[in-house]
C-alpha positions, 0 to 999 in steps of 0.5 A, a space after each residue: 733936184 727932185 727929178 734926179 732924186 726921184 730917178 735915183 730913188 727909182 733905180 735903187 728900190 723905189 720902183 720895186 717898192 711901188 710895184 709891191 704896193 700896186 700888186 698888193 692893192 690889186 690882190 686886195 681888190 680881187 674881192 669886192 669887199 677889199 676895193 675900198 682898201 685896195 684903191 688907196 694902196 695902189 695910190 700909195 704905190 704910185 706915190 712911193 715911186 717918186 716921193 721927192 718934191 711931194 708932201 703929205 696933205 689931208 684930202 677932202 675925206 680926212 675927217 670922216 668916221 669911215 676913214 678913221 675906221 679904215 685907218 685903224 683896220 689898215 694899221 692893225 693888219 697891214 700898216 705897221 709892217 709897212 711902216 717898220 719896213 720904211 723905218 728899217 730902210 730909213 735907218 740903214 740909209 742914215 749910215 751914209 751921208 749920201 743916203 740921208 735924203 733917201 732916208 728922209 723920204 722913207 721917214 716921210 712915207 711912214 705916216 702914209 703907210 700907217 694911215 693912208 686913208 684921207 691923205 694924199 702925197 702931192 
């Protein structure tokens, strides 16, 4: 089921969302200072392309104070906009019965969009 869900997800917008994350991560990485922010954004882009069959798990860097600071900065400047986009798409998809599994995937991506540092989608 997750394979077919990921294929349908990619066709109907998941690929474009993932490309958006990847391009945003590359733009952030253009500056040397932005590399610590850009790499997790690109990782989030790859995870966004196929969310079915995956879950959000903390990684080995989850408890570090630097991750907390990066998550706060990310949430203030970028994360809330991305999270609102996932929320809006999820609410729109909940209108139809067929869209409910896809809406759940958008809702699953909201915490990762707000605070991507110290978390992985596996």
